[in-house]
N, C-alpha and C positions, 0 to 999 in steps of 0.2 A: 362507735359513739352515736347516740341519738341526739342530734342538735336541737330537737324539740324539748328536751328534758335537761338543759344545761343549768347547773347550779354553781355559783361562785362561792367557794368555801374559804378562800384566803387570798390575799394579794401581796405583791411585792414588786419592786421595779428595779431595773439595773441602775448602777451608780452613774452619776454625771461626771464631768471633768475628764472625758477621754479625748478632748480636743487637743489642738496643737501644744498648748501649754498646760493641759490639765494634769491633775495628780495621777490619773490612771492612764496616761498616754501610752506607756509601755506594757500595760496589762492586756493580755490576749482576751478576745471576746469570749471564748468558752469559759474562761476563769470568771469574768464578770457574770455571765449567764448562769454558771454553776451556783454562785451565791444566791441567786434569785430562786433557782430551783429548790436548793436546800431550805431557804427561808419559807417558801410557800408550803412545802411539805411539813416542816416543823409547826408552822402556825395552824395548818389544818389538822394536825394531830393524827396523821395517817401513817400506815406502814409504807416505807419507800417501795417495797416489793409490790404494792398494789397499784403503782402507777403504770398505766399501759401505754400511754402516749405522751410525748413531750413535743410541742409545737412552738418553735422559736422562729423570729424573723430578724433579718439584718438589712439595713437600709443600703449599705455599700458591701457588696459581696466580694471581698478580697481577702488574701491572706488566709488565716484560720477561719474567717467568716465565710469563705467560699466553699468550705466543705459542708458536711451535714451538721449544721450548727446545732440542731435539736439533739441529735445523738451525743454530740461532744458535751453539750451542757448537762445532759442527763448523767454523763459519766462524771464530769467534775463536780456535779451537785450530789454525788454520792448515791445515785440510784443504781440498783443491781444491773449488770450488763444484760440487756434484753436477749441476746443470742444465747448466752449460757443459761439464762432462766427458762428459755423455751426448751432447751435440751433437757433441763432438769424436770420440767413439767411433763414432758412426754416419755420420761424415763429412758432416754437413749444413752447408750453406752459410749458417749463421746467425751473425751477428757482434754483434748488439745484444741487451742484456738490462738489466733493472732489478731490484734487490733491495731490499725495503722492510721487513725484519724483521717479516714477518707482516701488515703493513698492506695494504689493497687498493690496487692501482695504477690503478684505472679512471679516476681524474681525469686521468690522463696520456694517455688515448686520443687526444685531438685533437693533442696536442703530438708524439706519436710516429706519428701518421698511421696508426692501427691500424683495420682494417675488421672486426675480430671479436675480442672479449674472452671467453675461456672460463674458467670457474672452477667448482669443486665447492661453493663457498660460495654458498648461496642469497641471503643478505643482500647480498653484493657484487654479485651479478648484478642483483638488483632495483634496487639504487642506481644502477647504470650505466644500466639501461633507463629509469628515471625521469629521469635527466639527459639522455636523448636519445642514449645511445651504443649501439652494436651489441654485444649480450652474450647469453651463454647459459649456463645451468647444466648441467654435465655430470653425467649420471645414472649410477647403478650399472647396468652392462649386462653382457650375456653375449655374448662374441664370440670365436671362436677364429681368430686371424689366420693366414693361410697366407703364409709369408715368401717362398714362390716366386711368389706373385701379384704381378705388376708393375703392375697397374691400381689406380688410386685412384678409388673410387666415392663420390660425394657426393650425398646426397638431401635435397630440401627439401620442406616443406609450402609452400603459396603464401600464403594469407591470413594476416596477422599475423606472417609471416616474411619473405618476399621483398616482399610488398605490404603496404600498411597495412591497417587494420581497418575502413574505412568500409563495405565491402560485407558483412563479417561482422557488423557492427553491424545492418545492415538484415535479415540473415538471422535474427538472434537476437530482434529486436524485432517483425518483421512476417511472419516465416515464409518457407518455401521458395518459394511462388509469387510473392510480391512480390520476393524476392531475384532469381529468374531473370528476371523482367520488367525489373528495374533493370539487370541485367548486359546484357541484349539491347539495351535502349535506349541504353546507354553503351558498346556493344561497341568502338567505335573510340576511345574515351577511355581512355588508359593509367591504370592505378591509381597512386595515390600511393605512393612508396617505403616499404617496411617496414624493420625493423632490419638485415636481411641483404642488402639489395639491392646495396650497394656491394661486399660480399664476393664476391657472385656475379658482379658486373661484373669484378672483378679475376681470378677464376678463369676467366672467359670469355676474358680477354686471354691467359692461359696457353694455353688451348685454341687460340686463333687462332695462336699461335706454333707450336703442335704441328702444326696443319694446314699451315701454310707449310713446315715441316720435312718433313712427309710428301710433299709435292709434289716436293721435291728428293730424297727418299729413300723411294721407294715401299715398301720392306720394313719401314719403321718402323711400329710399332703404337702408336696413341695410348694414353697411360697415364691420362688423366683422363676420367671418365665422369660427367656430371652428370644427375640424375633429378628430375623433379617428381612428388611423390606427394601428391595432394590429394583431399579429400572432394568437390570440385566435380565436376559431370558436365554433360552437354549440357542446355540450350544455354549455360550460363554458362562453359563451357571456353573459348570462342572469345575472350572478352575477356582472359582469362589469357594466352593464346598471343600475342595482339596486344600486350599489355603487355611481355612478354619481347622480342618483336621490336623494339619502340620503344626498349628499353634496349640493343639490340645484343648480347644474351647468347645463348649456345648451350646448349640442353637436348637431351641425347642421347635421353632417354626422358621420356614424360609419361604418368602414370597418373591418370586421372579416375574415381575410384572410386565416388562416389555412394552412400556408406554401407558398402562393403565394408571389412572390418577392415584397417587398414594393416599390422599385424604380419604377416599371411599373405602380403602382397606383399613386404615387406622380407625375409621369410625365404627367398624365392626370389632377390631382387635382391642380397642381401647387401652393403649399402653399408657403407663403413668409418665413416661418420658420418651421422646423420639428424637434421634439425632440425624442430621442430614447437612450436606455441604452446599446444597443448591437452594437459593432463596425462592426460586419458582415453585419448588415442591413444598416448601414450608408455608406458602400462602394458603394452601388447602389443608395442610395437616394441622396448622396451629388453630384451625377453626373447631377441631374435634379432639386434639390431644396436646398436652403440654410439649412444646417443641423447642429444639435448641439448634442454632445455626453454628456449624463448624466452618469458619472462614479460611479454609485450607485449600491449597492447590490451584491448578490452572483455572477452575471454575471461578475462583475468587481473586485471580491474578496475584496469588501469594506463593512465593518460592521460599520453602523453609525445609530444613533438615530435621526430621522427628527424632528427638532424643528418646532412647530406650531407658525407661525407668528401671532401677535396680529391683531385684527380688525383694518382696516383703519378708522380713525376717520373723521368726517365731515371736509372738507376743505383740507385734506391731499392729496398729489398727487402721493404717492408711488405706483408703480405698479410692 
């Protein structure tokens, strides 16, 4: 919205008498606000679907006024739900959604067979991780998307993201030499799953479909590219690769950096999203790529048992 070209096309105000003895004392703020939204849209004679933003204010932020009051008033005012309209606008094949008036929905992750819960709210993400659910906090990041780019690039850290934090715990408590010795000794033993293991498994299934399609259509160019970007290096890299093979997943690239700053690599790789459990790494990566913090394991002082999501049945759309 260009604030230099603002035009007032209609007006309305919220009802009075919501005081202690007022007639609307027991009426929730989103209901009162919804009447205003509906009125200004009708008076302006515009299509509700053309409304892009609803900005509302609340002098006392409590109760239902403490949530996203603008979104709630838009809903009660009869405006189309913006999330579903966005999905429709971009022609995405998504048909499922839940809306909870600003409350976190992570408790429904198992019921909805979700392999990844993303949110900008740190508290919600930490609650989901502690409950054993796959979750990540989306950070403020810098990234200029090229709409002509038909490839989807996803990058993962390994320990504390795809794998559990057992080896990371050894690294932090006993040092690099003991860590390498432990990994060499257990090279054929797959790591325990981390929060995003199941998410990567499901992405890999899509990659498998792409590979089958390409065999029948050689001109097809694969659209999904998965990369592992980890601080591990030789000789501990081999156990990580063996773990991925045991899970039946496909990584197109693997970067074993051994201390090289991840941000420099991601600046060239240009992933559309990168997952890491260490805030120190994310400071550099978020400057060049959309980054997600996975607050799991010893690095984040979080002890949680990762729940293994069920297999996605035929016809289901959860990713």
